PQR file of N, CA, C, O and H, with PARSE charges and radii, in Angstrom:
ATOM      1  N   MET A   1      87.525 151.713  92.401 -0.4000 1.5000
ATOM      2  CA  MET A   1      88.713 152.632  92.271 -0.0000 2.0000
ATOM      3  C   MET A   1      89.958 152.252  92.967  0.5500 1.7000
ATOM      4  O   MET A   1      90.756 151.630  92.266 -0.5500 1.4000
ATOM      5  N   ASN A   2      90.282 152.469  94.107 -0.4000 1.5000
ATOM      6  CA  ASN A   2      91.189 151.594  95.216 -0.0000 2.0000
ATOM      7  C   ASN A   2      92.329 151.965  94.908  0.5500 1.7000
ATOM      8  O   ASN A   2      93.259 151.324  95.397 -0.5500 1.4000
ATOM      9  H   ASN A   2      89.634 152.974  94.676  0.4000 1.0000
ATOM     10  N   GLN A   3      92.588 152.920  94.155 -0.4000 1.5000
ATOM     11  CA  GLN A   3      94.075 153.366  93.626 -0.0000 2.0000
ATOM     12  C   GLN A   3      94.791 153.704  94.581  0.5500 1.7000
ATOM     13  O   GLN A   3      94.155 154.128  95.546 -0.5500 1.4000
ATOM     14  H   GLN A   3      91.833 153.441  93.758  0.4000 1.0000
ATOM     15  N   PRO A   4      96.034 153.675  94.698 -0.5600 1.5000
ATOM     16  CA  PRO A   4      97.049 154.198  95.700  0.2800 2.0000
ATOM     17  C   PRO A   4      97.333 155.755  95.843  0.5500 1.7000
ATOM     18  O   PRO A   4      97.742 156.359  94.851 -0.5500 1.4000
ATOM     19  N   THR A   5      97.166 156.310  96.834 -0.4000 1.5000
ATOM     20  CA  THR A   5      97.532 157.893  96.653 -0.0000 2.0000
ATOM     21  C   THR A   5      99.204 158.163  96.533  0.5500 1.7000
ATOM     22  O   THR A   5      99.980 157.267  96.866 -0.5500 1.4000
ATOM     23  H   THR A   5      96.833 155.820  97.640  0.4000 1.0000
ATOM     24  N   VAL A   6      99.521 159.007  96.208 -0.4000 1.5000
ATOM     25  CA  VAL A   6     100.890 159.484  96.296 -0.0000 2.0000
ATOM     26  C   VAL A   6     100.467 161.090  97.957  0.5500 1.7000
ATOM     27  O   VAL A   6      99.794 162.115  98.069 -0.5500 1.4000
ATOM     28  H   VAL A   6      98.890 159.734  95.938  0.4000 1.0000
ATOM     29  N   PRO A   7     101.431 160.241  98.816 -0.5600 1.5000
ATOM     30  CA  PRO A   7     101.042 161.231  99.727  0.2800 2.0000
ATOM     31  C   PRO A   7     102.473 162.456  99.519  0.5500 1.7000
ATOM     32  O   PRO A   7     103.666 162.272  99.276 -0.5500 1.4000
ATOM     33  N   SER A   8     101.811 163.467  99.708 -0.4000 1.5000
ATOM     34  CA  SER A   8     102.804 164.855  99.754 -0.0000 2.0000
ATOM     35  C   SER A   8     103.027 165.790 100.825  0.5500 1.7000
ATOM     36  O   SER A   8     102.214 165.909 101.741 -0.5500 1.4000
ATOM     37  H   SER A   8     100.843 163.617  99.905  0.4000 1.0000
ATOM     38  N   THR A   9     103.952 166.373 100.763 -0.4000 1.5000
ATOM     39  CA  THR A   9     104.166 167.589 102.071 -0.0000 2.0000
ATOM     40  C   THR A   9     103.676 168.571 101.430  0.5500 1.7000
ATOM     41  O   THR A   9     103.486 168.781 100.232 -0.5500 1.4000
ATOM     42  H   THR A   9     104.612 166.276 100.019  0.4000 1.0000
ATOM     43  N   ILE A  10     103.391 169.465 102.873 -0.4000 1.5000
ATOM     44  CA  ILE A  10     102.508 170.576 102.820 -0.0000 2.0000
ATOM     45  C   ILE A  10     103.294 171.861 101.780  0.5500 1.7000
ATOM     46  O   ILE A  10     102.743 172.819 101.238 -0.5500 1.4000
ATOM     47  H   ILE A  10     103.545 169.294 103.847  0.4000 1.0000
ATOM     48  N   GLU A  11     104.932 171.411 101.750 -0.4000 1.5000
ATOM     49  CA  GLU A  11     105.913 172.265 101.308 -0.0000 2.0000
ATOM     50  C   GLU A  11     105.652 171.947 100.111  0.5500 1.7000
ATOM     51  O   GLU A  11     105.520 172.883  99.324 -0.5500 1.4000
ATOM     52  H   GLU A  11     105.379 170.632 102.190  0.4000 1.0000
ATOM     53  N   GLU A  12     105.510 170.668  99.640 -0.4000 1.5000
ATOM     54  CA  GLU A  12     105.400 170.381  98.086 -0.0000 2.0000
ATOM     55  C   GLU A  12     103.591 171.221  97.566  0.5500 1.7000
ATOM     56  O   GLU A  12     103.098 171.846  96.627 -0.5500 1.4000
ATOM     57  H   GLU A  12     105.617 169.907 100.280  0.4000 1.0000
ATOM     58  N   GLU A  13     103.345 170.874  98.424 -0.4000 1.5000
ATOM     59  CA  GLU A  13     101.842 171.779  98.284 -0.0000 2.0000
ATOM     60  C   GLU A  13     101.602 172.900  97.329  0.5500 1.7000
ATOM     61  O   GLU A  13     101.109 173.139  96.227 -0.5500 1.4000
ATOM     62  H   GLU A  13     103.745 170.366  99.187  0.4000 1.0000
ATOM     63  N   LEU A  14     102.371 173.606  98.598 -0.4000 1.5000
ATOM     64  CA  LEU A  14     102.620 175.138  98.565 -0.0000 2.0000
ATOM     65  C   LEU A  14     103.182 175.505  97.013  0.5500 1.7000
ATOM     66  O   LEU A  14     102.592 176.203  96.189 -0.5500 1.4000
ATOM     67  H   LEU A  14     102.772 173.411  99.493  0.4000 1.0000
ATOM     68  N   GLU A  15     104.294 174.937  96.873 -0.4000 1.5000
ATOM     69  CA  GLU A  15     104.902 174.673  95.465 -0.0000 2.0000
ATOM     70  C   GLU A  15     104.396 174.305  94.569  0.5500 1.7000
ATOM     71  O   GLU A  15     104.905 174.587  93.484 -0.5500 1.4000
ATOM     72  H   GLU A  15     104.773 174.370  97.543  0.4000 1.0000
ATOM     73  N   THR A  16     103.647 173.819  94.593 -0.4000 1.5000
ATOM     74  CA  THR A  16     103.147 173.048  93.003 -0.0000 2.0000
ATOM     75  C   THR A  16     101.496 173.536  92.982  0.5500 1.7000
ATOM     76  O   THR A  16     100.997 173.841  91.898 -0.5500 1.4000
ATOM     77  H   THR A  16     103.234 173.590  95.474  0.4000 1.0000
ATOM     78  N   ASN A  17     100.707 173.590  94.201 -0.4000 1.5000
ATOM     79  CA  ASN A  17      99.504 173.385  93.968 -0.0000 2.0000
ATOM     80  C   ASN A  17      99.016 175.008  93.621  0.5500 1.7000
ATOM     81  O   ASN A  17      99.508 175.858  94.364 -0.5500 1.4000
ATOM     82  H   ASN A  17     101.113 173.343  95.081  0.4000 1.0000
ATOM     83  N   PRO A  18      98.080 175.487  92.537 -0.5600 1.5000
ATOM     84  CA  PRO A  18      97.622 176.688  92.410  0.2800 2.0000
ATOM     85  C   PRO A  18      96.576 177.326  93.411  0.5500 1.7000
ATOM     86  O   PRO A  18      96.498 178.517  93.711 -0.5500 1.4000
ATOM     87  N   PHE A  19      95.692 176.154  93.923 -0.4000 1.5000
ATOM     88  CA  PHE A  19      94.856 176.454  95.191 -0.0000 2.0000
ATOM     89  C   PHE A  19      95.188 176.616  96.722  0.5500 1.7000
ATOM     90  O   PHE A  19      94.457 176.939  97.659 -0.5500 1.4000
ATOM     91  H   PHE A  19      95.756 175.186  93.680  0.4000 1.0000
ATOM     92  N   MET A  20      97.047 176.161  96.657 -0.4000 1.5000
ATOM     93  CA  MET A  20      97.336 176.889  97.571 -0.0000 2.0000
ATOM     94  C   MET A  20      98.461 177.870  97.802  0.5500 1.7000
ATOM     95  O   MET A  20      99.355 177.717  98.635 -0.5500 1.4000
ATOM     96  H   MET A  20      97.641 175.898  95.896  0.4000 1.0000
ATOM     97  N   ARG A  21      98.301 179.081  96.827 -0.4000 1.5000
ATOM     98  CA  ARG A  21      98.709 179.793  97.002 -0.0000 2.0000
ATOM     99  C   ARG A  21      98.128 181.237  96.276  0.5500 1.7000
ATOM    100  O   ARG A  21      98.770 181.970  95.524 -0.5500 1.4000
ATOM    101  H   ARG A  21      97.575 179.205  96.151  0.4000 1.0000
ATOM    102  N   VAL A  22      96.968 181.382  96.655 -0.4000 1.5000
ATOM    103  CA  VAL A  22      95.926 182.118  95.996 -0.0000 2.0000
ATOM    104  C   VAL A  22      96.478 183.598  96.269  0.5500 1.7000
ATOM    105  O   VAL A  22      96.028 184.420  95.472 -0.5500 1.4000
ATOM    106  H   VAL A  22      96.447 180.786  97.267  0.4000 1.0000
ATOM    107  N   GLU A  23      97.188 184.006  97.045 -0.4000 1.5000
ATOM    108  CA  GLU A  23      97.340 184.915  98.151 -0.0000 2.0000
ATOM    109  C   GLU A  23      99.135 185.298  97.356  0.5500 1.7000
ATOM    110  O   GLU A  23      99.797 186.195  97.877 -0.5500 1.4000
ATOM    111  H   GLU A  23      97.553 183.338  97.693  0.4000 1.0000
ATOM    112  N   SER A  24      99.556 184.732  96.464 -0.4000 1.5000
ATOM    113  CA  SER A  24     100.696 185.243  95.840 -0.0000 2.0000
ATOM    114  C   SER A  24     100.038 186.492  94.832  0.5500 1.7000
ATOM    115  O   SER A  24      99.129 186.387  94.009 -0.5500 1.4000
ATOM    116  H   SER A  24      99.018 184.003  96.040  0.4000 1.0000
ATOM    117  N   PRO A  25     100.728 187.536  95.159 -0.5600 1.5000
ATOM    118  CA  PRO A  25     100.867 188.685  94.205  0.2800 2.0000
ATOM    119  C   PRO A  25     101.177 188.064  92.766  0.5500 1.7000
ATOM    120  O   PRO A  25     100.458 188.474  91.855 -0.5500 1.4000
ATOM    121  N   LEU A  26     102.170 187.115  92.450 -0.4000 1.5000
ATOM    122  CA  LEU A  26     102.614 186.240  91.227 -0.0000 2.0000
ATOM    123  C   LEU A  26     100.951 185.898  90.785  0.5500 1.7000
ATOM    124  O   LEU A  26     100.251 186.619  90.073 -0.5500 1.4000
ATOM    125  H   LEU A  26     102.754 186.782  93.190  0.4000 1.0000
ATOM    126  N   GLN A  27     100.602 184.768  91.335 -0.4000 1.5000
ATOM    127  CA  GLN A  27      99.647 184.069  91.025 -0.0000 2.0000
ATOM    128  C   GLN A  27      98.458 184.905  90.478  0.5500 1.7000
ATOM    129  O   GLN A  27      98.092 184.667  89.327 -0.5500 1.4000
ATOM    130  H   GLN A  27     101.171 184.183  91.912  0.4000 1.0000
ATOM    131  N   GLN A  28      97.577 186.230  91.475 -0.4000 1.5000
ATOM    132  CA  GLN A  28      96.587 186.640  90.948 -0.0000 2.0000
ATOM    133  C   GLN A  28      97.252 187.406  89.705  0.5500 1.7000
ATOM    134  O   GLN A  28      96.777 187.161  88.595 -0.5500 1.4000
ATOM    135  H   GLN A  28      97.875 186.424  92.410  0.4000 1.0000
ATOM    136  N   ALA A  29      98.324 188.322  89.808 -0.4000 1.5000
ATOM    137  CA  ALA A  29      98.811 188.993  88.236 -0.0000 2.0000
ATOM    138  C   ALA A  29      98.364 187.519  86.989  0.5500 1.7000
ATOM    139  O   ALA A  29      97.526 187.548  86.088 -0.5500 1.4000
ATOM    140  H   ALA A  29      98.709 188.520  90.709  0.4000 1.0000
ATOM    141  N   ASN A  30      99.070 186.634  87.304 -0.4000 1.5000
ATOM    142  CA  ASN A  30      99.027 185.285  86.365 -0.0000 2.0000
ATOM    143  C   ASN A  30      97.216 185.198  86.185  0.5500 1.7000
ATOM    144  O   ASN A  30      96.714 184.863  85.112 -0.5500 1.4000
ATOM    145  H   ASN A  30      99.751 186.611  88.035  0.4000 1.0000
ATOM    146  N   VAL A  31      96.709 185.414  86.925 -0.4000 1.5000
ATOM    147  CA  VAL A  31      95.224 185.058  85.885 -0.0000 2.0000
ATOM    148  C   VAL A  31      94.631 186.061  86.293  0.5500 1.7000
ATOM    149  O   VAL A  31      93.435 185.774  86.235 -0.5500 1.4000
ATOM    150  H   VAL A  31      97.117 185.686  87.797  0.4000 1.0000
ATOM    151  N   GLY A  32      94.778 187.340  86.774 -0.4000 1.5000
ATOM    152  CA  GLY A  32      94.476 189.236  85.925 -0.0000 2.0000
ATOM    153  C   GLY A  32      93.145 189.089  87.229  0.5500 1.7000
ATOM    154  O   GLY A  32      91.948 189.203  86.968 -0.5500 1.4000
ATOM    155  H   GLY A  32      95.749 187.573  86.821  0.4000 1.0000
ATOM    156  N   CYS A  33      93.677 188.831  88.545 -0.4000 1.5000
ATOM    157  CA  CYS A  33      92.812 189.290  89.699 -0.0000 2.0000
ATOM    158  C   CYS A  33      93.155 190.066  90.466  0.5500 1.7000
ATOM    159  O   CYS A  33      94.245 190.618  90.312 -0.5500 1.4000
ATOM    160  H   CYS A  33      94.650 188.738  88.757  0.4000 1.0000
ATOM    161  N   ASP A  34      92.470 190.316  91.373 -0.4000 1.5000
ATOM    162  CA  ASP A  34      93.225 191.854  92.138 -0.0000 2.0000
ATOM    163  C   ASP A  34      92.758 191.027  94.017  0.5500 1.7000
ATOM    164  O   ASP A  34      92.789 191.795  94.979 -0.5500 1.4000
ATOM    165  H   ASP A  34      91.585 189.868  91.498  0.4000 1.0000
ATOM    166  N   SER A  35      92.348 189.380  94.272 -0.4000 1.5000
ATOM    167  CA  SER A  35      92.203 189.646  95.434 -0.0000 2.0000
ATOM    168  C   SER A  35      92.725 187.917  95.797  0.5500 1.7000
ATOM    169  O   SER A  35      92.805 187.204  94.797 -0.5500 1.4000
ATOM    170  H   SER A  35      92.323 188.757  93.491  0.4000 1.0000
ATOM    171  N   PRO A  36      92.980 187.426  96.806 -0.5600 1.5000
ATOM    172  CA  PRO A  36      93.347 185.890  96.867  0.2800 2.0000
ATOM    173  C   PRO A  36      91.651 185.575  96.024  0.5500 1.7000
ATOM    174  O   PRO A  36      91.609 185.073  94.901 -0.5500 1.4000
ATOM    175  N   ALA A  37      90.376 185.968  96.796 -0.4000 1.5000
ATOM    176  CA  ALA A  37      88.959 185.109  96.652 -0.0000 2.0000
ATOM    177  C   ALA A  37      88.877 185.390  95.129  0.5500 1.7000
ATOM    178  O   ALA A  37      88.541 184.421  94.448 -0.5500 1.4000
ATOM    179  H   ALA A  37      90.409 186.376  97.708  0.4000 1.0000
ATOM    180  N   GLU A  38      89.141 186.612  94.448 -0.4000 1.5000
ATOM    181  CA  GLU A  38      88.845 186.178  93.079 -0.0000 2.0000
ATOM    182  C   GLU A  38      90.008 185.000  92.676  0.5500 1.7000
ATOM    183  O   GLU A  38      89.705 183.973  92.067 -0.5500 1.4000
ATOM    184  H   GLU A  38      89.414 187.400  95.001  0.4000 1.0000
ATOM    185  N   THR A  39      91.002 185.234  92.995 -0.4000 1.5000
ATOM    186  CA  THR A  39      91.903 184.183  92.350 -0.0000 2.0000
ATOM    187  C   THR A  39      91.368 182.592  92.487  0.5500 1.7000
ATOM    188  O   THR A  39      91.361 181.843  91.510 -0.5500 1.4000
ATOM    189  H   THR A  39      91.248 186.068  93.489  0.4000 1.0000
ATOM    190  N   LEU A  40      91.014 182.261  93.545 -0.4000 1.5000
ATOM    191  CA  LEU A  40      90.611 180.909  93.675 -0.0000 2.0000
ATOM    192  C   LEU A  40      89.392 180.762  92.981  0.5500 1.7000
ATOM    193  O   LEU A  40      89.160 179.637  92.539 -0.5500 1.4000
ATOM    194  H   LEU A  40      91.020 182.869  94.339  0.4000 1.0000
ATOM    195  N   ARG A  41      88.289 181.945  92.727 -0.4000 1.5000
ATOM    196  CA  ARG A  41      87.188 181.422  92.127 -0.0000 2.0000
ATOM    197  C   ARG A  41      87.566 181.102  90.561  0.5500 1.7000
ATOM    198  O   ARG A  41      87.071 180.219  89.861 -0.5500 1.4000
ATOM    199  H   ARG A  41      88.477 182.859  93.086  0.4000 1.0000
ATOM    200  N   GLU A  42      88.673 182.150  90.162 -0.4000 1.5000
ATOM    201  CA  GLU A  42      89.183 181.958  88.640 -0.0000 2.0000
ATOM    202  C   GLU A  42      90.098 181.159  88.086  0.5500 1.7000
ATOM    203  O   GLU A  42      90.367 181.258  86.889 -0.5500 1.4000
ATOM    204  H   GLU A  42      89.075 182.868  90.731  0.4000 1.0000
ATOM    205  N   ILE A  43      90.711 180.235  88.915 -0.4000 1.5000
ATOM    206  CA  ILE A  43      91.527 179.290  89.039 -0.0000 2.0000
ATOM    207  C   ILE A  43      90.740 177.909  89.057  0.5500 1.7000
ATOM    208  O   ILE A  43      91.185 177.022  88.329 -0.5500 1.4000
ATOM    209  H   ILE A  43      90.493 180.154  89.888  0.4000 1.0000
ATOM    210  N   ARG A  44      89.553 177.632  89.862 -0.4000 1.5000
ATOM    211  CA  ARG A  44      88.448 177.124  90.684 -0.0000 2.0000
ATOM    212  C   ARG A  44      87.622 176.368  88.311  0.5500 1.7000
ATOM    213  O   ARG A  44      87.547 175.430  87.517 -0.5500 1.4000
ATOM    214  H   ARG A  44      89.191 178.352  90.454  0.4000 1.0000
ATOM    215  N   MET A  45      87.228 178.191  88.636 -0.4000 1.5000
ATOM    216  CA  MET A  45      86.280 178.163  86.927 -0.0000 2.0000
ATOM    217  C   MET A  45      87.226 177.624  85.636  0.5500 1.7000
ATOM    218  O   MET A  45      86.747 176.860  84.798 -0.5500 1.4000
ATOM    219  H   MET A  45      87.289 178.952  89.282  0.4000 1.0000
ATOM    220  N   ARG A  46      88.524 178.070  85.568 -0.4000 1.5000
ATOM    221  CA  ARG A  46      89.782 177.307  84.803 -0.0000 2.0000
ATOM    222  C   ARG A  46      89.428 175.790  84.756  0.5500 1.7000
ATOM    223  O   ARG A  46      88.727 175.246  83.903 -0.5500 1.4000
ATOM    224  H   ARG A  46      88.913 178.691  86.249  0.4000 1.0000
ATOM    225  N   LYS A  47      90.016 175.223  85.786 -0.4000 1.5000
ATOM    226  CA  LYS A  47      90.149 174.320  86.169 -0.0000 2.0000
ATOM    227  C   LYS A  47      88.656 173.371  85.738  0.5500 1.7000
ATOM    228  O   LYS A  47      88.714 172.378  85.012 -0.5500 1.4000
ATOM    229  H   LYS A  47      90.585 175.665  86.479  0.4000 1.0000
ATOM    230  N   ASP A  48      87.592 173.807  86.235 -0.4000 1.5000
ATOM    231  CA  ASP A  48      86.026 173.273  85.773 -0.0000 2.0000
ATOM    232  C   ASP A  48      86.392 173.295  84.114  0.5500 1.7000
ATOM    233  O   ASP A  48      86.590 172.166  83.665 -0.5500 1.4000
ATOM    234  H   ASP A  48      87.544 174.613  86.824  0.4000 1.0000
ATOM    235  N   ASN A  49      86.496 174.255  83.268 -0.4000 1.5000
ATOM    236  CA  ASN A  49      86.299 174.429  81.834 -0.0000 2.0000
ATOM    237  C   ASN A  49      87.963 173.784  81.263  0.5500 1.7000
ATOM    238  O   ASN A  49      88.471 174.265  80.250 -0.5500 1.4000
ATOM    239  H   ASN A  49      86.335 175.172  83.633  0.4000 1.0000
ATOM    240  N   TRP A  50      88.530 172.888  81.905 -0.4000 1.5000
ATOM    241  CA  TRP A  50      89.607 172.500  81.437 -0.0000 2.0000
ATOM    242  C   TRP A  50      89.518 171.381  80.619  0.5500 1.7000
ATOM    243  O   TRP A  50      89.050 170.390  81.179 -0.5500 1.4000
ATOM    244  H   TRP A  50      88.117 172.496  82.727  0.4000 1.0000
ATOM    245  N   ARG A  51      89.854 171.247  79.372 -0.4000 1.5000
ATOM    246  CA  ARG A  51      88.956 169.574  78.369 -0.0000 2.0000
ATOM    247  C   ARG A  51      90.481 169.095  77.925  0.5500 1.7000
ATOM    248  O   ARG A  51      90.360 168.251  77.037 -0.5500 1.4000
ATOM    249  H   ARG A  51      90.235 172.052  78.917  0.4000 1.0000
ATOM    250  N   GLY A  52      91.713 169.316  78.201 -0.4000 1.5000
ATOM    251  CA  GLY A  52      93.045 168.302  78.687 -0.0000 2.0000
ATOM    252  C   GLY A  52      93.293 168.098  77.039  0.5500 1.7000
ATOM    253  O   GLY A  52      94.215 167.390  76.636 -0.5500 1.4000
ATOM    254  H   GLY A  52      91.812 170.002  78.922  0.4000 1.0000
TER
END
């Protein structure tokens, strides 16, 4: 592999990474969940099943 990674800041991650925003009511509503734990589980399941 030996591919370089692109460093990012926490600020960038909070803006772009759905896993970092599970406490957001908007994020929860977007996936149809009522709690951070449910939201994290739902987006993880969607990522695991995504077939691009």
